[in-house]
All heavy atoms as TSV, in Angstrom:
chain	resi	resn	atom	element	x	y	z
A	1	MET	N	N	101.680	126.775	83.359
A	1	MET	CA	C	102.903	126.085	83.733
A	1	MET	C	C	102.577	124.666	84.203
A	1	MET	O	O	101.695	124.433	84.965
A	1	MET	CB	C	103.554	126.902	84.832
A	1	MET	CG	C	104.784	126.157	85.338
A	1	MET	SD	S	105.793	127.078	86.576
A	1	MET	CE	C	104.783	126.891	88.050
A	2	ILE	N	N	103.306	123.733	83.739
A	2	ILE	CA	C	103.141	122.288	84.071
A	2	ILE	C	C	104.158	121.952	85.217
A	2	ILE	O	O	105.299	122.269	85.183
A	2	ILE	CB	C	103.428	121.344	82.913
A	2	ILE	CG1	C	102.458	121.639	81.821
A	2	ILE	CG2	C	103.415	119.884	83.404
A	2	ILE	CD1	C	102.618	120.807	80.546
A	3	ILE	N	N	103.568	121.421	86.350
A	3	ILE	CA	C	104.360	121.061	87.457
A	3	ILE	C	C	104.532	119.494	87.380
A	3	ILE	O	O	103.534	118.784	87.313
A	3	ILE	CB	C	103.680	121.410	88.787
A	3	ILE	CG1	C	103.476	122.897	88.888
A	3	ILE	CG2	C	104.445	120.824	89.949
A	3	ILE	CD1	C	102.697	123.304	90.091
A	4	ARG	N	N	105.782	119.038	87.271
A	4	ARG	CA	C	105.992	117.608	87.165
A	4	ARG	C	C	106.265	117.050	88.510
A	4	ARG	O	O	107.097	117.470	89.294
A	4	ARG	CB	C	107.249	117.360	86.256
A	4	ARG	CG	C	106.971	117.880	84.893
A	4	ARG	CD	C	108.097	117.558	83.965
A	4	ARG	NE	N	108.088	116.035	83.825
A	4	ARG	CZ	C	108.567	115.497	82.722
A	4	ARG	NH1	N	109.201	116.128	81.792
A	4	ARG	NH2	N	108.473	114.217	82.648
A	5	GLN	N	N	105.426	116.115	88.911
A	5	GLN	CA	C	105.614	115.379	90.134
A	5	GLN	C	C	105.496	113.828	89.799
A	5	GLN	O	O	104.745	113.471	88.905
A	5	GLN	CB	C	104.528	115.766	91.129
A	5	GLN	CG	C	104.694	117.180	91.495
A	5	GLN	CD	C	103.723	117.557	92.642
A	5	GLN	OE1	O	103.364	116.678	93.420
A	5	GLN	NE2	N	103.471	118.800	92.812
A	6	TYR	N	N	106.247	113.092	90.510
A	6	TYR	CA	C	106.270	111.679	90.243
A	6	TYR	C	C	105.889	110.846	91.472
A	6	TYR	O	O	106.429	111.050	92.614
A	6	TYR	CB	C	107.683	111.236	89.835
A	6	TYR	CG	C	108.132	111.979	88.595
A	6	TYR	CD1	C	108.856	113.165	88.713
A	6	TYR	CD2	C	107.805	111.563	87.390
A	6	TYR	CE1	C	109.256	113.844	87.533
A	6	TYR	CE2	C	108.219	112.199	86.198
A	6	TYR	CZ	C	108.920	113.397	86.331
A	6	TYR	OH	O	109.367	114.030	85.175
A	7	ALA	N	N	104.960	109.949	91.299
A	7	ALA	CA	C	104.458	109.142	92.439
A	7	ALA	C	C	105.552	108.260	93.016
A	7	ALA	O	O	105.567	108.003	94.271
A	7	ALA	CB	C	103.251	108.242	92.053
A	8	ASP	N	N	106.552	107.846	92.216
A	8	ASP	CA	C	107.564	106.961	92.686
A	8	ASP	C	C	108.699	107.638	93.390
A	8	ASP	O	O	109.602	107.032	93.911
A	8	ASP	CB	C	108.087	106.042	91.555
A	8	ASP	CG	C	108.846	106.941	90.453
A	8	ASP	OD1	O	108.563	108.109	90.349
A	8	ASP	OD2	O	109.630	106.355	89.669
A	9	ASN	N	N	108.690	108.983	93.476
A	9	ASN	CA	C	109.686	109.679	94.212
A	9	ASN	C	C	109.314	109.950	95.706
A	9	ASN	O	O	109.995	110.784	96.391
A	9	ASN	CB	C	110.001	111.022	93.573
A	9	ASN	CG	C	110.733	110.824	92.250
A	9	ASN	OD1	O	111.202	109.758	91.929
A	9	ASN	ND2	N	110.803	111.833	91.429
A	10	ARG	N	N	108.329	109.328	96.206
A	10	ARG	CA	C	107.794	109.533	97.528
A	10	ARG	C	C	108.504	108.552	98.494
A	10	ARG	O	O	108.695	107.421	98.146
A	10	ARG	CB	C	106.324	109.371	97.625
A	10	ARG	CG	C	105.570	110.383	96.687
A	10	ARG	CD	C	105.839	111.783	97.076
A	10	ARG	NE	N	105.249	112.697	96.158
A	10	ARG	CZ	C	105.740	113.768	95.678
A	10	ARG	NH1	N	106.950	114.046	95.952
A	10	ARG	NH2	N	105.140	114.511	94.794
A	11	ASN	N	N	108.794	109.087	99.724
A	11	ASN	CA	C	109.391	108.193	100.694
A	11	ASN	C	C	108.299	107.699	101.711
A	11	ASN	O	O	107.663	108.544	102.367
A	11	ASN	CB	C	110.479	109.031	101.492
A	11	ASN	CG	C	111.237	108.197	102.503
A	11	ASN	OD1	O	110.903	106.999	102.614
A	11	ASN	ND2	N	112.144	108.776	103.211
A	12	VAL	N	N	108.082	106.412	101.689
A	12	VAL	CA	C	107.000	105.914	102.571
A	12	VAL	C	C	107.475	105.532	103.964
A	12	VAL	O	O	106.648	105.129	104.817
A	12	VAL	CB	C	106.279	104.685	101.933
A	12	VAL	CG1	C	105.552	105.168	100.564
A	12	VAL	CG2	C	107.195	103.573	101.652
A	13	LYS	N	N	108.755	105.471	104.204
A	13	LYS	CA	C	109.226	105.030	105.545
A	13	LYS	C	C	108.630	105.850	106.660
A	13	LYS	O	O	108.259	105.254	107.671
A	13	LYS	CB	C	110.760	105.000	105.617
A	13	LYS	CG	C	111.337	104.574	106.890
A	13	LYS	CD	C	112.744	104.376	106.953
A	13	LYS	CE	C	113.292	103.931	108.216
A	13	LYS	NZ	N	112.546	103.310	109.186
A	14	PRO	N	N	108.566	107.161	106.621
A	14	PRO	CA	C	107.961	107.879	107.694
A	14	PRO	C	C	106.479	107.547	107.976
A	14	PRO	O	O	106.065	107.547	109.085
A	14	PRO	CB	C	108.109	109.408	107.304
A	14	PRO	CG	C	109.238	109.433	106.338
A	14	PRO	CD	C	109.220	108.100	105.576
A	15	ILE	N	N	105.804	107.217	106.920
A	15	ILE	CA	C	104.437	106.836	107.046
A	15	ILE	C	C	104.380	105.467	107.736
A	15	ILE	O	O	103.578	105.315	108.672
A	15	ILE	CB	C	103.744	106.682	105.641
A	15	ILE	CG1	C	103.624	108.152	105.033
A	15	ILE	CG2	C	102.313	106.103	105.795
A	15	ILE	CD1	C	103.203	108.157	103.625
A	16	HIS	N	N	105.188	104.512	107.347
A	16	HIS	CA	C	105.195	103.242	108.006
A	16	HIS	C	C	105.606	103.372	109.479
A	16	HIS	O	O	104.973	102.796	110.397
A	16	HIS	CB	C	106.143	102.273	107.350
A	16	HIS	CG	C	105.560	101.628	106.118
A	16	HIS	ND1	N	106.252	100.706	105.429
A	16	HIS	CD2	C	104.370	101.812	105.453
A	16	HIS	CE1	C	105.503	100.271	104.297
A	16	HIS	NE2	N	104.358	100.982	104.329
A	17	ASP	N	N	106.611	104.110	109.751
A	17	ASP	CA	C	107.076	104.406	111.095
A	17	ASP	C	C	106.013	104.993	111.949
A	17	ASP	O	O	105.825	104.600	113.102
A	17	ASP	CB	C	108.299	105.276	111.123
A	17	ASP	CG	C	109.557	104.539	110.514
A	17	ASP	OD1	O	109.490	103.287	110.374
A	17	ASP	OD2	O	110.594	105.232	110.365
A	18	GLY	N	N	105.254	105.904	111.418
A	18	GLY	CA	C	104.118	106.587	112.160
A	18	GLY	C	C	103.043	105.571	112.464
A	18	GLY	O	O	102.411	105.640	113.561
A	19	LEU	N	N	102.704	104.729	111.555
A	19	LEU	CA	C	101.676	103.749	111.733
A	19	LEU	C	C	102.052	102.784	112.859
A	19	LEU	O	O	101.287	102.322	113.606
A	19	LEU	CB	C	101.377	102.926	110.449
A	19	LEU	CG	C	100.744	103.763	109.328
A	19	LEU	CD1	C	100.649	102.999	108.037
A	19	LEU	CD2	C	99.281	104.227	109.779
A	20	ILE	N	N	103.346	102.408	112.916
A	20	ILE	CA	C	103.840	101.479	113.934
A	20	ILE	C	C	103.885	102.210	115.283
A	20	ILE	O	O	103.406	101.724	116.312
A	20	ILE	CB	C	105.215	100.986	113.640
A	20	ILE	CG1	C	105.143	100.017	112.412
A	20	ILE	CG2	C	105.892	100.283	114.834
A	20	ILE	CD1	C	106.481	99.607	111.796
A	21	HIS	N	N	104.404	103.433	115.291
A	21	HIS	CA	C	104.467	104.210	116.465
A	21	HIS	C	C	103.051	104.477	117.100
A	21	HIS	O	O	102.852	104.440	118.323
A	21	HIS	CB	C	105.176	105.516	116.278
A	21	HIS	CG	C	105.390	106.386	117.497
A	21	HIS	ND1	N	106.280	106.032	118.465
A	21	HIS	CD2	C	104.714	107.529	117.885
A	21	HIS	CE1	C	106.231	106.919	119.456
A	21	HIS	NE2	N	105.259	107.890	119.109
A	22	GLY	N	N	102.073	104.689	116.188
A	22	GLY	CA	C	100.719	104.995	116.643
A	22	GLY	C	C	99.953	103.648	116.990
A	22	GLY	O	O	98.765	103.718	117.223
A	23	ARG	N	N	100.642	102.499	116.807
A	23	ARG	CA	C	99.989	101.226	117.135
A	23	ARG	C	C	98.829	100.885	116.204
A	23	ARG	O	O	97.871	100.254	116.589
A	23	ARG	CB	C	99.704	101.050	118.533
A	23	ARG	CG	C	100.911	101.235	119.419
A	23	ARG	CD	C	100.535	101.026	120.896
A	23	ARG	NE	N	101.786	101.239	121.654
A	23	ARG	CZ	C	101.957	100.684	122.820
A	23	ARG	NH1	N	101.085	99.925	123.468
A	23	ARG	NH2	N	103.048	100.939	123.503
A	24	ILE	N	N	98.922	101.454	114.930
A	24	ILE	CA	C	97.881	101.113	113.977
A	24	ILE	C	C	98.246	99.805	113.310
A	24	ILE	O	O	97.318	98.967	113.012
A	24	ILE	CB	C	97.708	102.294	113.032
A	24	ILE	CG1	C	97.218	103.524	113.773
A	24	ILE	CG2	C	96.775	101.938	111.810
A	24	ILE	CD1	C	97.314	104.800	112.942
A	25	ILE	N	N	99.501	99.569	113.056
A	25	ILE	CA	C	100.002	98.240	112.542
A	25	ILE	C	C	101.068	97.817	113.495
A	25	ILE	O	O	101.736	98.573	114.222
A	25	ILE	CB	C	100.506	98.406	111.062
A	25	ILE	CG1	C	101.679	99.305	111.007
A	25	ILE	CG2	C	99.394	98.777	110.143
A	25	ILE	CD1	C	102.411	99.276	109.602
A	26	LYS	N	N	101.321	96.438	113.498
A	26	LYS	CA	C	102.279	95.898	114.401
A	26	LYS	C	C	103.722	95.947	113.836
A	26	LYS	O	O	104.641	96.101	114.493
A	26	LYS	CB	C	101.957	94.463	114.808
A	26	LYS	CG	C	100.669	94.322	115.607
A	26	LYS	CD	C	100.425	92.940	116.000
A	26	LYS	CE	C	99.218	92.815	116.852
A	26	LYS	NZ	N	98.877	91.406	117.222
A	27	ASP	N	N	103.755	95.740	112.537
A	27	ASP	CA	C	105.048	95.632	111.875
A	27	ASP	C	C	104.902	95.994	110.430
A	27	ASP	O	O	103.777	95.970	109.884
A	27	ASP	CB	C	105.564	94.224	112.033
A	27	ASP	CG	C	107.093	94.096	111.767
A	27	ASP	OD1	O	107.719	95.098	111.374
A	27	ASP	OD2	O	107.608	92.933	111.988
A	28	ASP	N	N	106.010	96.359	109.761
A	28	ASP	CA	C	105.982	96.725	108.379
A	28	ASP	C	C	106.921	95.870	107.597
A	28	ASP	O	O	107.363	96.257	106.464
A	28	ASP	CB	C	106.227	98.176	108.137
A	28	ASP	CG	C	107.634	98.582	108.525
A	28	ASP	OD1	O	108.350	97.794	109.261
A	28	ASP	OD2	O	108.056	99.724	108.225
A	29	ASN	N	N	107.118	94.621	108.062
A	29	ASN	CA	C	108.076	93.751	107.236
A	29	ASN	C	C	107.336	93.294	105.973
A	29	ASN	O	O	106.136	93.441	105.823
A	29	ASN	CB	C	108.634	92.652	108.079
A	29	ASN	CG	C	107.602	91.591	108.501
A	29	ASN	OD1	O	106.911	91.043	107.603
A	29	ASN	ND2	N	107.438	91.304	109.795
A	30	ILE	N	N	108.080	92.604	105.158
A	30	ILE	CA	C	107.521	92.174	103.786
A	30	ILE	C	C	106.410	91.170	103.888
A	30	ILE	O	O	105.756	90.886	102.899
A	30	ILE	CB	C	108.631	91.786	102.803
A	30	ILE	CG1	C	109.372	90.523	103.334
A	30	ILE	CG2	C	109.594	92.843	102.559
A	30	ILE	CD1	C	110.253	89.843	102.343
A	31	TYR	N	N	106.354	90.502	105.021
A	31	TYR	CA	C	105.358	89.366	105.180
A	31	TYR	C	C	103.945	89.936	105.703
A	31	TYR	O	O	102.996	89.259	105.556
A	31	TYR	CB	C	105.858	88.360	106.105
A	31	TYR	CG	C	107.091	87.768	105.610
A	31	TYR	CD1	C	108.384	88.005	106.197
A	31	TYR	CD2	C	107.134	86.951	104.540
A	31	TYR	CE1	C	109.568	87.454	105.712
A	31	TYR	CE2	C	108.311	86.378	104.015
A	31	TYR	CZ	C	109.516	86.656	104.657
A	31	TYR	OH	O	110.635	86.175	104.143
A	32	CYS	N	N	103.894	91.157	106.162
A	32	CYS	CA	C	102.650	91.687	106.678
A	32	CYS	C	C	102.318	93.095	106.255
A	32	CYS	O	O	101.453	93.708	106.916
A	32	CYS	CB	C	102.633	91.547	108.214
A	32	CYS	SG	S	103.821	92.488	109.078
A	33	SER	N	N	103.002	93.612	105.318
A	33	SER	CA	C	102.765	94.989	104.915
A	33	SER	C	C	102.998	95.171	103.392
A	33	SER	O	O	103.893	94.589	102.768
A	33	SER	CB	C	103.727	95.904	105.662
A	33	SER	OG	O	103.568	97.195	105.253
A	34	SER	N	N	102.153	95.925	102.812
A	34	SER	CA	C	102.326	96.354	101.403
A	34	SER	C	C	101.803	97.717	101.223
A	34	SER	O	O	100.946	98.222	102.033
A	34	SER	CB	C	101.672	95.363	100.412
A	34	SER	OG	O	100.290	95.290	100.625
A	35	TYR	N	N	102.095	98.343	100.101
A	35	TYR	CA	C	101.582	99.611	99.896
A	35	TYR	C	C	101.470	100.010	98.410
A	35	TYR	O	O	102.023	99.303	97.580
A	35	TYR	CB	C	102.389	100.758	100.576
A	35	TYR	CG	C	103.808	100.971	99.952
A	35	TYR	CD1	C	103.981	101.887	98.947
A	35	TYR	CD2	C	104.845	100.251	100.433
A	35	TYR	CE1	C	105.250	102.058	98.418
A	35	TYR	CE2	C	106.155	100.470	99.867
A	35	TYR	CZ	C	106.326	101.353	98.850
A	35	TYR	OH	O	107.598	101.489	98.348
A	36	MET	N	N	100.580	100.896	98.092
A	36	MET	CA	C	100.352	101.275	96.715
A	36	MET	C	C	100.434	102.810	96.644
A	36	MET	O	O	99.995	103.438	97.626
A	36	MET	CB	C	98.959	100.785	96.307
A	36	MET	CG	C	98.650	101.061	94.817
A	36	MET	SD	S	97.102	100.360	94.305
A	36	MET	CE	C	95.937	101.555	94.927
A	37	VAL	N	N	100.877	103.326	95.551
A	37	VAL	CA	C	100.995	104.806	95.472
A	37	VAL	C	C	100.217	105.196	94.252
A	37	VAL	O	O	100.211	104.577	93.177
A	37	VAL	CB	C	102.433	105.256	95.232
A	37	VAL	CG1	C	102.522	106.670	94.959
A	37	VAL	CG2	C	103.306	104.790	96.352
A	38	GLN	N	N	99.336	106.208	94.429
A	38	GLN	CA	C	98.537	106.816	93.306
A	38	GLN	C	C	98.750	108.290	93.414
A	38	GLN	O	O	98.585	108.937	94.479
A	38	GLN	CB	C	97.126	106.454	93.450
A	38	GLN	CG	C	96.275	107.140	92.401
A	38	GLN	CD	C	94.786	106.702	92.517
A	38	GLN	OE1	O	94.395	106.094	93.473
A	38	GLN	NE2	N	94.012	107.058	91.548
A	39	GLY	N	N	99.166	108.869	92.278
A	39	GLY	CA	C	99.409	110.330	92.291
A	39	GLY	C	C	98.362	111.021	91.466
A	39	GLY	O	O	97.910	110.518	90.408
A	40	TYR	N	N	97.983	112.228	91.884
A	40	TYR	CA	C	97.207	113.113	90.976
A	40	TYR	C	C	97.406	114.554	91.433
A	40	TYR	O	O	97.806	114.794	92.571
A	40	TYR	CB	C	95.732	112.724	91.050
A	40	TYR	CG	C	95.086	112.809	92.458
A	40	TYR	CD1	C	94.516	114.032	92.857
A	40	TYR	CD2	C	95.124	111.778	93.324
A	40	TYR	CE1	C	93.949	114.129	94.119
A	40	TYR	CE2	C	94.531	111.893	94.534
A	40	TYR	CZ	C	93.887	113.065	95.011
A	40	TYR	OH	O	93.437	113.158	96.235
A	41	TYR	N	N	97.122	115.445	90.520
A	41	TYR	CA	C	97.390	116.861	90.769
A	41	TYR	C	C	96.316	117.407	91.737
A	41	TYR	O	O	95.130	117.072	91.610
A	41	TYR	CB	C	97.428	117.693	89.514
A	41	TYR	CG	C	97.552	119.227	89.835
A	41	TYR	CD1	C	98.837	119.708	90.209
A	41	TYR	CD2	C	96.491	120.002	89.898
A	41	TYR	CE1	C	98.967	121.012	90.501
A	41	TYR	CE2	C	96.653	121.345	90.219
A	41	TYR	CZ	C	97.869	121.825	90.492
A	41	TYR	OH	O	98.024	123.202	90.840
A	42	SER	N	N	96.706	118.261	92.658
A	42	SER	CA	C	95.794	118.945	93.565
A	42	SER	C	C	96.359	120.345	93.802
A	42	SER	O	O	97.524	120.538	93.886
A	42	SER	CB	C	95.598	118.211	94.856
A	42	SER	OG	O	94.949	118.965	95.816
A	43	ASP	N	N	95.458	121.365	93.863
A	43	ASP	CA	C	95.906	122.639	94.284
A	43	ASP	C	C	96.326	122.698	95.711
A	43	ASP	O	O	97.000	123.654	96.203
A	43	ASP	CB	C	94.746	123.681	94.080
A	43	ASP	CG	C	94.501	124.000	92.620
A	43	ASP	OD1	O	95.410	123.921	91.810
A	43	ASP	OD2	O	93.375	124.314	92.256
A	44	ARG	N	N	96.006	121.680	96.481
A	44	ARG	CA	C	96.370	121.569	97.928
A	44	ARG	C	C	97.231	120.355	98.118
A	44	ARG	O	O	96.669	119.254	98.306
A	44	ARG	CB	C	95.027	121.525	98.766
A	44	ARG	CG	C	95.343	121.481	100.320
A	44	ARG	CD	C	94.027	121.421	100.988
A	44	ARG	NE	N	93.269	120.190	100.684
A	44	ARG	CZ	C	93.293	119.052	101.293
A	44	ARG	NH1	N	94.098	118.926	102.374
A	44	ARG	NH2	N	92.519	118.074	100.923
A	45	PRO	N	N	98.528	120.491	97.961
A	45	PRO	CA	C	99.348	119.306	98.142
A	45	PRO	C	C	99.126	118.645	99.518
A	45	PRO	O	O	99.165	119.299	100.530
A	45	PRO	CB	C	100.829	119.862	98.044
A	45	PRO	CG	C	100.678	121.159	97.306
A	45	PRO	CD	C	99.339	121.668	97.721
A	46	HIS	N	N	98.954	117.342	99.447
A	46	HIS	CA	C	98.627	116.561	100.653
A	46	HIS	C	C	98.883	115.081	100.476
A	46	HIS	O	O	99.147	114.718	99.374
A	46	HIS	CB	C	97.218	116.831	101.136
A	46	HIS	CG	C	96.154	116.318	100.163
A	46	HIS	ND1	N	95.905	116.974	99.043
A	46	HIS	CD2	C	95.396	115.222	100.201
A	46	HIS	CE1	C	94.968	116.282	98.311
A	46	HIS	NE2	N	94.633	115.196	99.111
A	47	THR	N	N	98.904	114.355	101.522
A	47	THR	CA	C	99.059	112.966	101.466
A	47	THR	C	C	97.822	112.304	102.161
A	47	THR	O	O	97.462	112.705	103.256
A	47	THR	CB	C	100.360	112.440	102.213
A	47	THR	OG1	O	101.433	113.080	101.548
A	47	THR	CG2	C	100.517	111.000	102.186
A	48	GLU	N	N	97.250	111.319	101.562
A	48	GLU	CA	C	96.215	110.491	102.180
A	48	GLU	C	C	96.638	109.068	102.398
A	48	GLU	O	O	97.308	108.567	101.493
A	48	GLU	CB	C	94.992	110.452	101.317
A	48	GLU	CG	C	94.367	111.835	101.086
A	48	GLU	CD	C	93.119	111.814	100.155
A	48	GLU	OE1	O	92.585	110.709	99.844
A	48	GLU	OE2	O	92.805	112.902	99.645
A	49	VAL	N	N	96.496	108.567	103.579
A	49	VAL	CA	C	96.837	107.166	103.871
A	49	VAL	C	C	95.670	106.398	104.253
A	49	VAL	O	O	94.876	106.827	105.087
A	49	VAL	CB	C	97.947	107.194	105.024
A	49	VAL	CG1	C	98.280	105.774	105.392
A	49	VAL	CG2	C	99.190	108.016	104.623
A	50	TYR	N	N	95.453	105.201	103.648
A	50	TYR	CA	C	94.393	104.283	103.994
A	50	TYR	C	C	95.038	103.073	104.506
A	50	TYR	O	O	95.890	102.506	103.888
A	50	TYR	CB	C	93.539	104.028	102.777
A	50	TYR	CG	C	92.857	105.287	102.222
A	50	TYR	CD1	C	93.504	106.032	101.289
A	50	TYR	CD2	C	91.606	105.659	102.681
A	50	TYR	CE1	C	92.911	107.216	100.777
A	50	TYR	CE2	C	91.001	106.820	102.117
A	50	TYR	CZ	C	91.615	107.552	101.184
A	50	TYR	OH	O	91.089	108.685	100.660
A	51	VAL	N	N	94.540	102.563	105.629
A	51	VAL	CA	C	94.925	101.265	106.121
A	51	VAL	C	C	93.834	100.282	106.048
A	51	VAL	O	O	92.733	100.538	106.589
A	51	VAL	CB	C	95.478	101.359	107.581
A	51	VAL	CG1	C	95.906	100.038	108.150
A	51	VAL	CG2	C	96.572	102.402	107.755
A	52	ILE	N	N	94.073	99.191	105.258
A	52	ILE	CA	C	93.006	98.227	105.098
A	52	ILE	C	C	93.506	96.828	105.220
A	52	ILE	O	O	94.805	96.604	105.091
A	52	ILE	CB	C	92.350	98.344	103.639
A	52	ILE	CG1	C	93.417	98.164	102.541
A	52	ILE	CG2	C	91.674	99.718	103.517
A	52	ILE	CD1	C	92.865	98.151	101.206
A	53	ALA	N	N	92.630	95.880	105.502
A	53	ALA	CA	C	93.058	94.511	105.593
A	53	ALA	C	C	93.512	93.985	104.169
A	53	ALA	O	O	92.908	94.337	103.182
A	53	ALA	CB	C	91.829	93.685	106.051
A	54	ALA	N	N	94.493	93.138	104.229
A	54	ALA	CA	C	95.055	92.649	102.934
A	54	ALA	C	C	93.998	91.949	102.067
A	54	ALA	O	O	94.044	92.094	100.884
A	54	ALA	CB	C	96.140	91.581	103.231
A	55	ASP	N	N	93.049	91.224	102.658
A	55	ASP	CA	C	92.114	90.538	101.853
A	55	ASP	C	C	91.074	91.513	101.174
A	55	ASP	O	O	90.254	91.047	100.334
A	55	ASP	CB	C	91.369	89.430	102.625
A	55	ASP	CG	C	90.686	89.924	103.891
A	55	ASP	OD1	O	90.892	91.073	104.237
A	55	ASP	OD2	O	89.976	89.111	104.508
A	56	GLU	N	N	91.075	92.733	101.545
A	56	GLU	CA	C	90.123	93.697	100.947
A	56	GLU	C	C	90.828	94.440	99.806
A	56	GLU	O	O	90.081	95.107	99.003
A	56	GLU	CB	C	89.681	94.746	102.014
A	56	GLU	CG	C	88.809	94.123	103.083
A	56	GLU	CD	C	87.423	93.731	102.460
A	56	GLU	OE1	O	86.916	94.472	101.653
A	56	GLU	OE2	O	86.981	92.589	102.784
A	57	ILE	N	N	92.118	94.315	99.594
A	57	ILE	CA	C	92.802	95.053	98.551
A	57	ILE	C	C	92.219	94.698	97.183
A	57	ILE	O	O	91.918	95.563	96.355
A	57	ILE	CB	C	94.295	94.773	98.652
A	57	ILE	CG1	C	94.838	95.435	99.896
A	57	ILE	CG2	C	94.999	95.387	97.357
A	57	ILE	CD1	C	96.290	95.097	100.178
A	58	ILE	N	N	92.044	93.356	96.861
A	58	ILE	CA	C	91.543	92.963	95.579
A	58	ILE	C	C	90.204	93.461	95.366
A	58	ILE	O	O	89.882	93.937	94.239
A	58	ILE	CB	C	91.594	91.380	95.490
A	58	ILE	CG1	C	93.024	90.914	95.589
A	58	ILE	CG2	C	90.914	90.941	94.171
A	58	ILE	CD1	C	93.892	91.373	94.497
A	59	ASN	N	N	89.325	93.491	96.314
A	59	ASN	CA	C	87.894	94.022	96.186
A	59	ASN	C	C	87.975	95.527	95.828
A	59	ASN	O	O	87.224	96.004	95.005
A	59	ASN	CB	C	87.059	93.848	97.483
A	59	ASN	CG	C	86.866	92.410	97.786
A	59	ASN	OD1	O	86.855	91.548	96.891
A	59	ASN	ND2	N	86.668	92.041	99.004
A	60	ILE	N	N	88.793	96.273	96.488
A	60	ILE	CA	C	88.970	97.666	96.235
A	60	ILE	C	C	89.430	98.005	94.851
A	60	ILE	O	O	88.894	98.867	94.105
A	60	ILE	CB	C	89.731	98.421	97.276
A	60	ILE	CG1	C	89.013	98.359	98.659
A	60	ILE	CG2	C	90.132	99.781	96.905
A	60	ILE	CD1	C	89.840	98.771	99.806
A	61	ILE	N	N	90.498	97.255	94.396
A	61	ILE	CA	C	91.025	97.431	93.106
A	61	ILE	C	C	89.986	97.067	92.036
A	61	ILE	O	O	89.807	97.818	91.056
A	61	ILE	CB	C	92.313	96.585	92.929
A	61	ILE	CG1	C	93.436	97.188	93.803
A	61	ILE	CG2	C	92.754	96.568	91.429
A	61	ILE	CD1	C	94.639	96.283	93.893
A	62	ASN	N	N	89.235	96.026	92.192
A	62	ASN	CA	C	88.326	95.561	91.232
A	62	ASN	C	C	87.160	96.649	91.138
A	62	ASN	O	O	86.698	96.913	89.996
A	62	ASN	CB	C	87.701	94.255	91.604
A	62	ASN	CG	C	88.596	93.076	91.266
A	62	ASN	OD1	O	89.490	93.158	90.422
A	62	ASN	ND2	N	88.454	92.008	92.033
A	63	LYS	N	N	86.806	97.235	92.140
A	63	LYS	CA	C	85.740	98.280	92.139
A	63	LYS	C	C	86.256	99.585	91.402
A	63	LYS	O	O	85.501	100.213	90.655
A	63	LYS	CB	C	85.295	98.693	93.532
A	63	LYS	CG	C	84.492	97.652	94.191
A	63	LYS	CD	C	84.104	98.123	95.661
A	63	LYS	CE	C	83.377	97.056	96.337
A	63	LYS	NZ	N	83.119	97.452	97.764
A	64	LYS	N	N	87.551	99.900	91.561
A	64	LYS	CA	C	88.068	101.033	90.809
A	64	LYS	C	C	88.251	100.801	89.351
A	64	LYS	O	O	88.141	101.666	88.571
A	64	LYS	CB	C	89.446	101.413	91.461
A	64	LYS	CG	C	89.348	101.993	92.848
A	64	LYS	CD	C	88.872	103.443	92.857
A	64	LYS	CE	C	88.955	103.987	94.155
A	64	LYS	NZ	N	88.456	105.301	94.183
A	65	ILE	N	N	88.535	99.537	89.015
A	65	ILE	CA	C	88.776	99.218	87.613
A	65	ILE	C	C	87.435	99.260	86.776
A	65	ILE	O	O	87.470	99.636	85.644
A	65	ILE	CB	C	89.526	97.796	87.496
A	65	ILE	CG1	C	90.874	97.890	88.008
A	65	ILE	CG2	C	89.488	97.291	86.040
A	65	ILE	CD1	C	91.621	96.564	88.080
A	66	ARG	N	N	86.396	98.852	87.359
A	66	ARG	CA	C	85.094	98.710	86.636
A	66	ARG	C	C	84.478	100.048	86.376
A	66	ARG	O	O	84.558	101.009	86.703
A	66	ARG	CB	C	84.165	97.861	87.439
A	66	ARG	CG	C	84.620	96.423	87.567
A	66	ARG	CD	C	83.671	95.602	88.313
A	66	ARG	NE	N	84.345	94.337	88.575
A	66	ARG	CZ	C	83.905	93.417	89.330
A	66	ARG	NH1	N	82.727	93.553	89.904
A	66	ARG	NH2	N	84.476	92.302	89.474
């Protein structure tokens, strides 16, 4: 049986709100916050959240592409 799940159907607001409430980030406005979604199948449905500095995003993406 194929289970169809879509990465773009996820709600990220509770994640942003939790990061602000936990004082991990100061704000989630468009000038200081961005996010990326990657989906893959797992027998154990879960969510992983990584918080990184904006200037590190390009380095991480480039390492994944190569």
